[in-house]
Every structure is written in structure tokens, then in C-alpha cells.
C-alpha positions in Angstrom: -9.1 11.2 17.8 -11.0 8.0 19.5 -11.3 6.5 15.6 -7.5 7.1 14.5 -6.5 5.3 17.9 -9.0 2.9 17.3 -7.7 2.0 14.1 -4.2 2.0 15.3 -4.9 -1.0 18.3 -6.6 -2.9 14.6 -3.5 -2.9 13.2 -0.6 -4.1 15.3 -2.1 -7.2 15.0 -2.7 -7.5 12.3 0.3 -6.9 11.2 1.9 -8.9 13.4 -0.2 -11.6 12.2 0.9 -10.7 8.5 4.6 -11.2 9.7 4.4 -14.7 11.1 2.5 -15.8 8.1 5.2 -14.4 6.3 7.9 -15.7 8.3 6.2 -19.0 8.4 6.2 -19.1 4.4 9.9 -18.2 4.2 11.3 -20.7 6.4 8.6 -23.6 4.7 9.7 -22.2 1.2 13.3 -22.4 1.9 13.4 -26.1 3.5 11.5 -27.1 -0.2 13.9 -25.6 -2.3 16.4 -27.5 0.0 15.1 -30.4 -0.3 14.5 -30.2 -3.9 18.2 -29.2 -4.6 19.2 -32.6 -2.7 16.3 -34.7 -4.8 18.0 -33.1 -7.7 21.1 -34.7 -6.6 21.0 -37.8 -5.8 18.8 -38.1 -8.9 21.9 -36.9 -10.6 24.6 -39.8 -9.1 21.3 -42.4 -10.0 21.2 -41.2 -13.4 24.0 -41.6 -14.3 24.5 -45.1 -13.2 21.2 -45.8 -14.8 21.7 -44.2 -18.0 20.8 -46.4 -21.0 19.2 -48.9 -19.7 15.8 -49.7 -18.4 15.6 -48.3 -15.1 16.4 -44.7 -16.3 12.7 -44.6 -16.9 11.7 -45.5 -13.6 14.6 -43.6 -12.0 13.0 -40.3 -13.3 10.0 -41.0 -11.8 10.9 -41.7 -8.6 12.1 -38.2 -8.8 9.2 -36.7 -9.9 7.2 -38.6 -7.2 9.9 -37.6 -4.4 9.7 -33.6 -5.8 5.4 -33.8 -5.3 5.6 -35.1 -2.1 8.1 -32.5 -0.8 5.6 -29.9 -2.2 2.9 -31.2 -0.3 4.6 -31.5 2.6 5.7 -28.5 3.2 3.8 -26.1 1.3 6.0 -22.9 0.8 5.2 -20.5 -1.6 7.7 -18.1 -3.9 7.9 -15.2 -1.4 7.5 -13.2 -4.6 3.7 -14.8 -5.0 2.7 -15.1 -1.0 0.9 -11.7 -1.3 -1.6 -13.5 -4.2 -2.4 -16.5 -1.7 -6.1 -16.2 -0.9 -5.5 -15.7 3.2 -2.9 -13.6 3.0 -4.1 -11.1 -0.3 -7.6 -11.1 2.4 -5.5 -9.4 4.9 -3.2 -7.2 2.8 -6.8 -5.9 1.5 -7.7 -5.6 5.5 -4.5 -3.7 6.1 -4.6 -1.7 2.7 -7.9 -0.7 4.1 -6.8 0.4 7.6 -3.4 2.3 6.1 -5.9 4.8 4.0 -8.0 5.1 7.1 -5.5 6.5 9.8 -3.8 8.4 6.9 -7.4 10.2 6.0 -7.8 10.4 10.0 -4.5 11.5 10.9 -5.0 14.7 9.1 -8.5 15.6 9.4 -7.6 15.6 13.6 -4.3 17.9 13.1 -6.9 20.0 10.2 -9.7 19.9 12.6 -7.4 20.7 15.9 -6.4 23.5 14.2 -9.5 25.0 13.0 -11.4 24.8 16.8 -8.3 26.6 18.3 -8.1 29.2 15.7 -12.0 29.5 16.4 -11.4 29.9 20.5 -8.5 32.1 19.5 -11.0 34.4 17.8 -13.2 35.0 20.8 -13.9 38.4 21.5 -12.2 40.6 24.4 -15.7 40.7 26.3 -16.3 36.7 26.2 -12.3 36.7 27.1 -13.4 39.1 30.3 -16.0 37.2 31.1 -14.7 34.1 31.7 -12.1 36.1 33.7 -14.8 36.8 35.8 -16.0 33.4 36.1 -13.5 31.6 36.8 -15.6 28.1 38.2 -16.2 28.2 34.2 -13.9 26.6 32.1 -14.0 26.0 28.2 -11.8 25.4 25.4 -10.9 23.0 22.8 -11.4 19.1 24.4 -7.9 18.3 23.5 -4.9 20.6 23.6 -2.7 20.9 20.5 0.2 18.9 22.1 -1.9 16.4 23.0 -3.2 15.9 19.3 0.2 16.3 18.7 0.9 13.2 20.4 -1.4 10.8 19.5 -1.3 11.8 15.3 2.9 11.2 15.8 2.2 8.0 18.2 -0.4 6.8 15.1 2.0 7.7 12.9 5.1 5.7 14.7 2.9 2.3 14.7 1.4 2.1 11.6 4.6 2.8 10.0 4.0 4.8 6.5 7.3 4.1 5.4 6.0 0.9 4.5 3.1 0.6 2.3 0.8 -2.6 2.1 0.9 -4.2 -1.2 -0.7 -7.2 -2.4 -1.1 -9.3 -5.7 -4.2 -9.2 -7.9 -2.8 -11.9 -10.7 0.3 -10.3 -11.6 -0.6 -6.7 -10.7 1.2 -5.0 -8.0 -1.8 -3.6 -5.6 -1.9 -0.4 -3.5 -3.7 1.8 -1.1 -3.7 5.4 -2.1 -5.1 8.5 -0.6 -6.4 11.3 -3.2 -6.5 14.8 -2.1 -6.4 13.6 1.8 -10.3 12.2 1.7 -10.6 10.0 -0.8 -9.1 6.2 -0.8 -8.8 4.2 -3.4 -7.1 1.4 -5.0 -3.8 1.9 -7.9 -1.8 -1.1 -9.8 1.3 0.0 -9.0 4.2 0.4 -12.7 7.4 0.2 -12.2 8.8 1.9 -15.0 6.1 4.0 -15.7 6.2 8.0 -14.1 2.0 8.4 -14.6 -0.7 9.0 -12.7 -3.8 6.8 -14.3 -7.1 7.5 -12.5 -10.7 6.4 -14.1 -13.4 8.7 -14.6 -15.0 7.4 -11.6 -12.0 8.5 -9.4 -11.5 11.6 -10.9 -15.4 12.6 -10.7 -15.5 11.6 -6.5 -13.0 13.7 -6.1 -13.8 16.4 -7.7 -12.4 17.0 -11.1 -14.4 18.8 -13.6 -12.4 20.4 -15.9 -11.1 18.1 -18.1 -8.5 18.8 -20.8 -8.8 18.1 -24.8 -9.2 14.2 -25.9 -6.0 12.1 -26.5 -4.6 9.2 -27.5 -2.5 7.4 -24.9 -1.1 4.2 -24.5 -1.4 2.4 -21.4 1.3 0.9 -19.1 -0.6 -3.0 -20.2 0.2 -1.7 -23.7 -3.5 -0.5 -24.8 -4.2 2.3 -26.7 -7.1 4.0 -25.9 -8.4 8.0 -25.4 -8.4 10.1 -22.2 -8.4 13.5 -20.8 -5.8 15.2 -18.4 -6.2 17.0 -15.7 -4.4 18.2 -12.6 -5.1 16.5 -8.9 -4.5 18.9 -5.6 -3.3 16.0 -4.1 -2.1 12.7 -3.8 -0.5 10.6 -0.3 0.6 7.1 -0.5 2.3 6.7 2.9 4.8 9.1 3.9 5.0 10.6 0.3 2.7 13.4 -0.1 2.8 14.8 -3.6 0.7 18.3 -4.7 -0.5 19.4 -8.5 -0.1 15.9 -9.6 -0.2 15.6 -13.5 -3.4 13.0 -14.3 -4.5 11.4 -16.9 -8.2 10.0 -17.2 -9.5 7.4 -18.4 -13.0 7.2 -20.5 -16.1 6.0 -18.5 -15.7 2.8 -20.8 -12.5 2.0 -19.9 -13.2 1.9 -16.4 -12.7 -2.0 -16.0 -9.0 -1.6 -16.6 -9.0 0.5 -13.1 -6.2 3.0 -12.4 -2.1 2.9 -12.4 0.4 4.6 -10.6 4.2 5.2 -12.1 6.7 3.7 -9.7 9.0 6.5 -11.1 6.3 9.5 -10.2 7.5 8.7 -6.3 11.4 8.5 -6.2 12.3 11.2 -4.6 11.0 8.7 -1.5 13.4 6.1 -3.2 10.3 3.0 -3.2 12.1 -0.5 -3.5 9.9 -3.7 -3.5 10.1 -5.3 -0.1 12.1 -8.6 0.4 8.8 -10.2 1.6 6.9 -9.0 -1.6 4.2 -7.4 -0.1 5.0 -3.8 0.9 6.4 -1.0 -0.7 9.6 0.6 1.5 9.4 4.8 1.1 12.3 6.7 2.3 11.0 9.4 4.3 14.0 11.1 4.9 13.4 12.1 1.4 10.0 13.5 1.7 9.4 16.3 -0.7 5.8 17.6 -1.1 5.6 17.8 -4.7 5.6 15.1 -7.3 8.8 14.5 -9.5 9.7 15.9 -12.6 
């Protein structure tokens, strides 16, 4: 539980820093766009009076210089591309890693607590009678079930698993997932796809050994390659928890392509890209425990 609480403490200030950076960039970008629009309006007026004269090229050169000065002064970035900026991407990658750690720890804390309590319930009658005869001794779990539940609920509320961090790698939207509640990895989001595609290394790490026959598949990037099928026991992304997910496993030679997750696979959670461009929003009220068909 200490590890879970520590992750939460580190996530909160990082998220605040990211939110401030997003708000500052949005303000700069809006001012930059407004300035460019004003420059264009002035330029149109100037061009009308200069058209057909030697002044026309001079006016256009001055307009270009004004626009360049405006961009350099305000340094705003299109919000859709802000997640690709080096400083922002570094923070989002850290946030993704912490989200994955928190997800793994939350599940582990709940599971281990349940197992410990079950073990204590199985103590023999002889042991229970001996403990009753020695009230000065007290044994039992270090934390009561309600304490564990409180810590986990607080962690989930503070982290907000309904907002999955997302960053850009080139033109690819990248998010963190947890395979079988133990193995964190990062996948590329494919908005129009409905498949889960893993590399051979990901499949081996998660313990997928019994794969289907080799078949030709076309990847979201348009590449046609060979792959095999399997069944993943569980996949978790933010508040979405999918069980018995059909998986396409790439050949070892395609390891460099990375893994993909089709957004339609999560359609039960109404996934949408946040306006900030740095997260994927999920509707937790639609949580289901099986993959969408």
C-alpha cells in the first residue's frame, strides 16, 4: 500500500504541471492565431491598394516577416501536436508509466489483501481458542479490509483512470496498457480498428504460448505481414477492463513495428480524444468486463 500511495503522491504534482503547460500553450496558440488573422486582414487591405504596382511584392514580404515575428514571439503550438513536443512528451511518458504502476499496484493490493484475510480465516479452531486464552496477544492482517478499500478508492479517484495519458510519437498516438494485470506496455491507438495486435516479445512476456496457425494480416499501417492468433486473459487500459481478448501476435521479424490497439475494441467505454490532445477519455459508467464484439 505504501508503494501505491507513493505513486499517487508523484502523479498529482506531475499532472498539475502538465495541465498548466497545456493551458499556457492553448493561450499562446489562441493569441497567435488571432494575431495572424489580424495580419491577414491588414494585408488584404494593403494588397488591394498595391496590386499591379511595384509595392505589391514589398507588401507581401513585410506580411511574411510580421507572421514569422508573431510565431517566434508567442511560440504557440497547435494543441493537436502539443503532445509531440519534447518536454511535453517526456512528462506524458512519465505520467503513462505512473498510471501503469498505479494500475498494477491497485490490483495487487486488493488481491493480496483478500488472500491474506482468507488465510487468517482458515486458522484452526485450536489456534483461535489459544488466542482467546491469551488476550495480550493480537495477530492478524496489518490492515483491515476497509482500510485497504479506502486506500485503493482514494488512489483511483486521485489518479482518475478515466483519463488515459496519451503522447505522440511522430504521427502515432501512444497509450499505456497493462496485460493480464501484471505487464505494462505501450501501444499505438488505431481509431478505426477493432483489433489488439501484440509483438512476439509482448506475447511471450505475458505467457501466451499456444498460438494459432500463421496467417496473412494487414496491419493498421497498411503493411501486409504474417501473424498468429491467441487469446489474452485480460487487458486493462485506464478504467477499461477487458477479458478473453482475441489477439494477433506478430512474427519476431516485425518486432520493430510495435503493438496496436483498435479504439473500437473499447467502444463500450465511449472513448474520445480530449480537446487537450494529450489524453483519451473513457466513460466509466459503461464499464464492462468483456471485450466489445
